[in-house]
N, C-alpha and C positions, 0 to 999 in steps of 0.2 A: 338495840333500839335506834342507834344512830343510823344503821343501814335502812331500817324501816322508814325513818323520817325522811331520809334522802329519797327513797323510792316514792313516798307520798308527794314530796315537792316536785319530782319529775312527773308524776301522774297529773298533778294540777297543771303543769306546763303543757301537757298534751291537749288540754282543752282550749288553748289559745288558737286563734284563727289560722295562723301559719304554723302548721304542724311540722315538726322536724322529720326529715327522712330517716329511713332505716340506716343505722350506722354501718359502715363497712368494717369498722373496727372500733372497739369500745375500750377506753382506757381512762375513765373518769368515775368519780363517786366510789361507792362501796357496794359489795355484794350483799344481797339480802340473806336472812338467816337460812339455815339448811332446810330444805323441803324436798318432797319427792320429785320436784321438777328440776332439780339441779344435779349435775354430775360432778360437782366439785367437792372440795374438802369440807368436812364438818367443822372447820376451824373458825366459822363466823365471818364477819365482815373483813374484806381484804382491800387495801387501797389499790386503785388503778392509776392511770396517768393523765392523758389529755382529753379535751372535749371530743365527743363523737363526730365523725365526718358525715355530712349528708350525702345521700345518693340520689341522682337524677335518673330519669328514664333512659337517657343515653348511657349512663354508667352501668345500669343494670343490664341493658341490652348488649353492650360490648362484652361484659363479663360472662353473660349467660350464653350468647350465640355460639361462640367457638366450642365450649364443652357440649352444648346441645347438638351441634352438627357432628361432633366427634362421637357422641352417644348414639346418634341416629345411624351413623356408619356401622357402629358395633351392632346395633339392633338389626340392620339390614343383613349384615354378615351372619348374625345368629339365625335369621329367618332362612337364609340359603343353606346353612348347616342343618337346620331342622328338616328342611325339605330333602336333604341328602340322607340324614340319619333315619328318617322314617322308613326307608327301604332296606335298612339293615335287618338281618335275620332276627335279631333279638326284638326289634320293634314290631316286626311282622308277627312273630310268635306270641310275644307278651304285649297285647294291644293296650293294656292299662298303662304302659310306659308313656304313651302320648297323653293320657289323662294326667300323668304326673308333671308334665312339662310346665303348664301355667303356675301351679302352686310352688314347684321347686324354683322356677325362674323368678316367681313372685317373692321368694325369700329375700331377694335383694331389696325389695320394698319393705318387707316385714322386719328384716334384720339389718342388712347393710346400710340401706338408706336411713333407717332409724338411728343406727349407730353414727352415721355421718352427720345427721342432724343434731344429735346430742353433743357430739364433739365440736360441731360448728358453733353451737350455742355456748359451749364451754370456752371455745377460743374467743368468741366475740365478747364474752363477759370477763375475759382475762384469767380464767381459772386454770389454764394450762401454761401460763407464762413461767411459773416456778418449776424448775426441772424435777424436783422431788415430787411435787404435786402432779405434774404431768405424767410421770411414770405410774403413779397410783391410779389416776383416772383412766389411763389407757389400758393398763393390765386388767383392771376390774371390768371395764366395758367389753374388752375382747373375750374375757372368760364368760361374761353374761351371754354374749352372742353364741359361744360354743354350746352352752347349755341349751339355749333356745333352738339352735340348729339341730341338735341331736333329737330333741323331743319332737319338734315340728316335722322333721324329716320322717320320723316313724309314723306320726299321725297322718301326714300327707299320703303315705303308702296305704295306710288303713282306709282313708277316705276314698282313694282311687279304687281299692279292692271292693269296697261296698258299692260304689257307683257302678263299677264294672259288673258286679254280681247282679245288681238290680236290672241293668240293661240287657245282660246276656244270660242271666240265670244259670251261671256255672262258676265253679271255684276250683282251681288247681293249686294244691298246697305247695308244690315245687315252684310254680310261677309266683305264688304269693310270697314265698321266702325270698326269691330273687328280687322281687319288687321292693320288699322292705329293706333288704340289705343295700340295694342300689340307691334307694332314696336317702337312707341314713348316711351312707358314706359320701354321697354327692353333697348333701347339705352340710356335712361337717367340713369337708375339704374346701368347698366353695366359700363357706363362711370364714374359714381361717385365712384363705388367700385374699379375699376381698376386704376383710377386716384390717389386715395389715396394710393393704393398699390405702384404705380410707384414713388410717392414722397418718401415713406419710403425706397424703394430700392435704389434710387439715392442718397439720403442723407446718408444712411447707408454705401453704397459703397464708397462714398467720405471720410467718416470718417475712413474706414478700409484701404484706399489706393488702392482700386481696381478700374479699369477703368469702370465706369457705362455703357459706350458704349457697352461693351462686355457681360453684364449680364442683363441689364434692358429690352431690347427688347425681348430676348428669354423668360423671365419670363412673360412678357406681353402676348406673344403668347400662352404660355402654359395654363395660367389661363384665358386668354381672351375668348377662345373658350368654355371652360367649363362653365364659369360664364354666358356668353351671351346665350348659348344654354339652360342652365337650367332656366334662367329667362324667356326666350321666351316661353319655354314649359309651365311653371307654370302660367305665366301671361295670355297667350292665352287660356289655359285650364280653368282658373278661369273665364275669360270673356265669354268663350263659355258656361260654366255651368250657367252663369247668363245672357244669351243672351236675355231673356225676359225683363230684366230691361234695356230698350232701351237707357236711359240717361247715363248709366254707362260709355260707351265708349266715349261719348261726354264730360262728366265731366273729364275723365282722360286726354284727349287731351287739353281741355281748361285750366286745372290746370297747365299743363306743359308749355303751351304757356304763361300763366300769370306770371310764374316765370322767364321768359326770360329777362325782363328788369332788374331784380335784378342782374342776372349774368352779364349782360352788364355793369352795374355800377361798379361791383367789378373788372371786366376785365380791365376797363379803368384806373386802377391804374398804369399800365405799358404801356408807349407809344409804345414799340415794339409789345406788345400783341394787342394793338389797331390796329396797322397796319395789323396784321394777321387777326383780326376780320373783318377789312374792305376789305382786298384784298386776304384773304386765302380761299375763298369759292370755287373757280373754281377747285382746285385740289381734294378736298374731294367730291364735287358733281360729277365730272367726274369719279372719282374712284368708287363711289357708282354705277354709271350707268354701268361701265365696270364689276363690281362684279355682278350686277343684271343679265347681260347676262349669266355669269357663273351659277347663280342661276336658270335661265330658263333651261339651259342644265341639271342641277341636277333634277329639277322638272319633266322634260320630261322623263329622263332615269331611275330614281330611282325605279319606279314601274314595269319596264320591266324585264323579266326573264333573258335575256342575259346580263343585267347590274346588276345582283345580287351582292351586296357588294359595289355598287357605293356610297351609303350614308355613309358607314363605312370609306372608304378610302379618300373621298373628303376632310374632314378637315385636314388629315395628308398631303396629296399631296399639297394642297393649303398653309397650315400653314408652312411647312418646307421651301418652296420657299420664302414666305413672310418674314419669320423669318430671314433667312440668308441674304436676300437682305437688310432688314432693318438694320441689324448690319453693313453691308458694307457701306451703305449710311450714317449712323450715324457717323462712324469712318471717312469717307471722309469729312463730314461736319465739324467735330471737327478739322481735319487737316487743312482745309482751314481757319477756324476761328482763328487758332493759328498762322499760318505761312503766311497768306496773308490778303488782304483787299477786301471787297465786290467790285465786278466788275473787279478785277485784278487777273488773274490766275497765279500760279507759273510757271516758265519756263518749267518744265517737264509735265505740264498739259495744255499747250497752244492749242493743237489740240482738236477741238470739237469732231471729229469722230476718235478716236484712233484705231490703228490696234488691233484687238482682241488679238493677241499674247502679246501686251504690257500690256493688262489688267491682264493677268495671268502669264506671263513668264519673267518679269523683276525683278530687285532688289528693285524697289520702294516700299514704305510702303503699298500703297493701293493694289498693285499687290501681295505682300506677303500675306496680309490678305485675298484676293480673293482666292488664292490657298488653304489656310487653310480652308476656308469656303466650297470650292468646294470638298475638300477631305472628308468632313463630310457627304456628301449627300448619297452615296451608303451604307456605314456601318450604318448610322442612319436609312435609310429607311428599311434596312434588319431587324434591331432590332424591329422597330415599326410594320413591317409586321408580324414578328413572334409572337409578343405579341398579335396582333389583331386576328390572326389565332388560337392562343392558347386559347383565350377566346371565340371566336365565333364558333370554331369547324368546322364541315363539312358544315355549312351554307354558307361558302365562297369558291370561287375558289382558289385553291392553286397550280395550274399547273405550271410547270417550265417555260412554254412559257409565261404565264401571269407575273410571277415574273421578268423575263428578260425584258419584255416590260415595266413593271412598273418601274423598276430601270432606264431604258433608258429614260423614260418620265421624271422622277424626275431629272436626270442628265441634260437633255436638258433644262428643265424649269429653273433650277438654273443658268446654264451657260448663257442663254439668259438674265435673270434678272440681273446678276452681270455685264454683259457688258452694258446693258441699264442703270444701276445705274451709271457707270463711265461716260457715255455720258450725262445723265440728270443732274448729279451734276455739271459738267463743264458748261453746258449751263445755269443752274440756277444761279451759282455763277457769271458767266460773266454778267448776267442781274441784279446783285446785289440782288438776291432773296435768301432766306434762304433754303438750300437743305433739312433741317429737316422738314420744313412745306410744301414745294412745290414738293419734289421728292418722299418721302415715300408713300403718298397716291396713286399716280399713279402706283408705282412699286408693291405695295401690291394688288391693283386692277388688274393689269396685271397678277400678280401671281395667283390670284383666277381664272381668265379667262383661262390662260394657263394651270393651274393645272386641272381644271374641264374638259376642252376640251381634253387635252392629256389623262386624265384618261378614259374618255368616248371612246377615240380612242383605248386605250389598251384593254378595254372590248370587243369592236367591233372586233378588229383583233384576239383576243384570241378565240372569239366565231366562227369567220369565219374559223380559222385554225382547231379548234376542229371539226367543222361541216364537213370540207373537209376530215379530217382523218376518221370520222365515215362513210361518204359516200363511201370513198375508201374501207373501211373494208367490207361494205355490198356488194359492187359490185365485190369484189375479187373472191368469189366462182363461179360466173357465167362467169368469163372471160376466163376459160379454154375451151378445145375442147368438143363437145357434146358426 
């Protein structure tokens, strides 16, 4: 009861005209009772330390910009790798592998970014300060991610097969087995590597006094694409080279499934994680389906001449949007965990469908961070676009028309995602659901679909405009008098 009363007093203080900023570290008051939105111990209220520190727009910008640029470099590199990998024999023969790229790369949003957000919330609320509690929270969350990665990896392969069968009306069982094994092994290994990396980042940020909400998700985005694409390429190529050993793909899938009960036992150490394990499947599965539609768009367009460069720019376009919206969602979730109770929205967040202007143009903490994140879109994309064109050379379109269309697409994508994040966080919290686990997968999946769709539209419009100019130039000499 004491923890609840403290929360209520904090909630009342949120209604004051000068609202406190989102703390970069929290060490005061007590934690609320155990609920499905916490990743901490079921031991009830725990004392913390000093008053929370306010964050300004400058503080958020400084902490976010460097990881964002680092993430963008990783995304640009991932795009160039994808452009290289798409010409490998396994990608040429098994065309559904390209359909797998957005949902598998999107697992960093469904799993790793969600893990980073949950751990960041735990760090900001002091739940991992105790060494014993830290080990329990980390081990249970890592085990949860391995279960989710195994299941979603197999489901992503099934979705890619279904979409490929519908579009091409053919199904090769040998290729289907290779696709399933490649997807499951890639998801498992990538989740393990990125999960361990997220743990190190969050714990290190907490010790250095840096808000992990601002740095964990961008780093997950930067390395997530690189690691996932590299593992997918090498695993699928290995299985393709040994395709005559028919039992190899079955053995890989069976081995991963056999490990699942072990991960479930470890995950059950934490009651909140058990709740996510039982009830958290809908967001990641639906997000995977949404990303798969984006993957189908990529698979259809990547080999066509007018979409030359689609494979290079897709990871950047999708990754920047998912990266920024994950930061905003993680910050909003931490804000609600600190200043409110599950199911009760602060006075300034009572409206489920806020005016878009209030999302970007007020003095509230979440509005301030949304403006900072939106201001990074155009300069960030320009830097990443220049780097890609510098490396790839003349093989990509670099017309001014395409650059303008590309920047407008990126700006529109992030604007829509940030507004949807504000809406979804409020709805999830009102239903006493954890925004870290229930909002980020949807938003990153929508980011993949919007990014891929808008990018394809950019290439189409640029091609149409250039074709019109060329036709006009050819018909000009014959338009005069005879």
